[in-house]
N, C-alpha and C positions, 0 to 999 in steps of 0.2 A: 956830099956828092955820089953817096953809097946809101946813104939815106939811114945808117947804122950812126948810135951817137952814145957812149958811155956816161949813163949817171952814177950818182951815188947811193944809196936807200935815202937820205935824207935831204935830198934834193925834188924827191917823186913826193907831192901830192895826193894825187890818183892817177890810176891806171883806165880808162874807158875805152872796151877789146868791140862792142856795140850794144845795141841797142834788141834784147830778147824778142820776139815776134806779141808775144803777147802782154808787151804793155803798151797799155794804150797813154796819148796825150792829154793833158784836160788844156784847157781854155789860157793861164796863168804859162805854159811850157813847160810845166814838171810833168811827168812821165805819170801816168797812174797805176800800180801796179801795188802787188799785197805782197811782201812778203811773205812765207809759209811757216805758217803758226803751230805750234810742238800741238800733238793729238785735234788737230782741225782736220775739216774736209775743205778739199781746193773747189768751189767752184768756178766752172771757167764760163766767162760771159758768151765765147760761144760754140757753149751744149747744151742744150733742152735742159737735160737731164741731168746728177750723179747721183749714182747710189753713197748713199751713207755706210752699209755699208751693214747697217745697224740694223735689226728688226725690234720693234715696237708693239705696245699691246694696245690697242682699243682701250682710252680712257687715264691712261700715264702719262702724266707730265712731263715736256721734254722742255728741257730750258735751253735758251740760243745764246751764243754770245760772236756778237759778225762783226767783222774791218774788213775795208778797201773798197775801191770804189771801182765801175766798170763803166768802160766806151761803147755807148749803144749803136754813135755809126759813122758813118765818116767824117762826122762834122766832129770837133774837137770839143766844142762848148757838148754835146750829148749826154752828159757823165750823169749816173747815178752809185748811190750810196742804195745800202740793205732795204730803207722806207720807201724807192723809185727814183724814177729821171727830177732833177734838181729843176727842167723847165717843167715841172708838172702834167709831162704828155704822155698820151696814153698808147699802144699799142693796139691796134685797131683786130689785128686776127690772133692776139697773146690769148695764153691759154686761160689768164684770168682776165676779163675787158673791164672791168671794175676799180682796178690797180692800177695804179702807176706803170709804165714802163720800167723796165730797169729792178721793179723790186722783188725785194728773194723770195722765192714762192719753196712751194713742197708739198708731197704728194706721198701716201703711203701704196704701194704695189701701184698697180692700173688705179687707183683713185682718183678722184675727182681733186683737183689739185685746191693748195688754202694757202692761204696769203702769213707769210711771217715778215717781212721786214723789218724794224728794227725792236716788236716786240721781243722780251726778256724769255717768255713763257707763253707753252701754247697746249691742250692734252690733243691729246692723239685723238682723231677721229675716226681712228681704223689700225687695226693690227697689220702687221707685213711691214716687207722692208722700206725703212723712211727714205726717198730721194728729194734731195735740191735742187732749182733749176733761178734761172733770170728770167720776170716776166716780162716774155720780146715774141714776136713778130717772124724774128730773120735773123740769124746769129751769126749769118759768114764775115760779115764785117765787124762782129762787137772783139773789144778787146779788156783786158785784165780779168778779175776772179775777186768773188770773194773767200774770205776766210770764217770759216764757218765752227766752232767748236757745239757739241750737241753731249748736253748733260742728259 
């Protein structure tokens, strides 16, 4: 009647308090979220750019290891991995119009963006601080994140 119930620990399999705001829901109803990865940069889908805090040199080889998926709109089926939207759509006003919406992209300083996707290595096109982002033209309804290890 009071809502209280006493249980022993062996009677509890799982406790769910609430779904975090940054968790998106995929088409199967499973949450689209990426747990933090030690040493990784968290690239939130609802922000245009995230600083890695790393200064790179032009010509330097950068290695990326990316996990995660993001939801690009209120449509639960509008999901992207680092290569871009699974439904192969483009975002007309995204930083890189010729790259799939939702793809992982980078830029150095205020320089031109470049595609990263699921590539494991790229050569830095300039010198400066490396930023990572999600290739999209609207961020307010995006959910989820990528976890990116940069070496």
